[in-house]
N, C-alpha and C positions, 0 to 999 in steps of 0.2 A: 677665878684665876688658877686656884690648885687643881681643879679638874682639867684645865687646859693643859697644864704642866704634865700631869699624869697621863693624859692621853699622848702628849708628845713623846714621853719617855717609852712607853709601850709602842708606839708607832716606830720610832727610831730603833728600838730593840728588834722588832719583827723584821725591818728593812735590811738591817745589819746581818741578822741571822738568816733570813729565807730570801732576800732580794725580792723578786716579783711572784715567788711561789705563794700559793694559797695553802698549801699543806707540806709538812716536812716529816721525816721519821723522828720519833721520840728521842734517840740518840743525838741527832743534830741539834734538837731544841735543847736537850740538857746540857750539851757542850757549851751552848751559849748562855743558858740560864743559871749556870752555876753560882755567879756572884750573888744571885737573888735567892739562893737555896743553901746557904752557908751553914753547915752543921745539920742539915735536915736529916731527920732518921728515915728509915725504911718506910714506915707508916705515912710520914708526911710526903714522901716521894710518891707513894702508891696514891694518896689522895689527890695529889697534883695531877698525876697520870689519869685518874678516873674523870677528872674535870676537863682536861685539854685534849685528850686522844678521842678521835673519832674516826671509826672505820680504819684503825690500825695507824693513824698518823695525828700529828699535832695540826690541827687546821687554824687558820688565821680566825675564822669565826669563833671557835672554842675559847683560843687565847684571848680574844677580845672580850668575850663574855666573862672569862675568869678575871681579868684586870677590872672589869666593871663592877662585878660582885664582890671581889676580895681586895682590890687595890687600895692604896697606891702600891705601884712598884717602886720599891727601894732596895738599895744593896742590903744584904744580910738575909735573914730568914723571915721577915715580916710578912710577906704575902703569902708564902708556903704555911707559915704557922697559923695565918687566918683560915686559909683552906681547910687545913687539918682541924682546927678547933670547930669549924662549922660542921665539918662531917662527923666529928665524934659524937655530936649531940643531935644529928638529923639524918634521916633517910632522904638523900638526895643525890645529885650530881648528874643527872641526864636531862638534856633540854627536851621538853615536851613539844618543841616546835614554836613556841611562842616566848622563848627566853626564860622559861620557868624551870627551876631545879627540881627534879623528882627522881626517885628511884633507887639508888645505891648506897649502902652504909660501909664505910670503911672503918677498920679497926686495926690496931697495932698487933 
């Protein structure tokens, strides 16, 4: 049941923010994502950016992967803290085409 609730929150978030679009500018995403990034440092925002931006935009695919990898989405900085904590210790964050994180290290 927890997973279903998490999926619903992220689906509702995307629909409210992007409607039927499959990609949106980073600025539009962050305007809506703010309550989920309370107190986020520049390093944490960079980490989130590296995870969800593809070809210059936040895509529905990358957003969905981020929630699957680092969810649940809860108000506050939980999800963004998990993204940053994971990146601090791993070379990761690009999809190899099969949903596997590879490639980029983010540091503050």
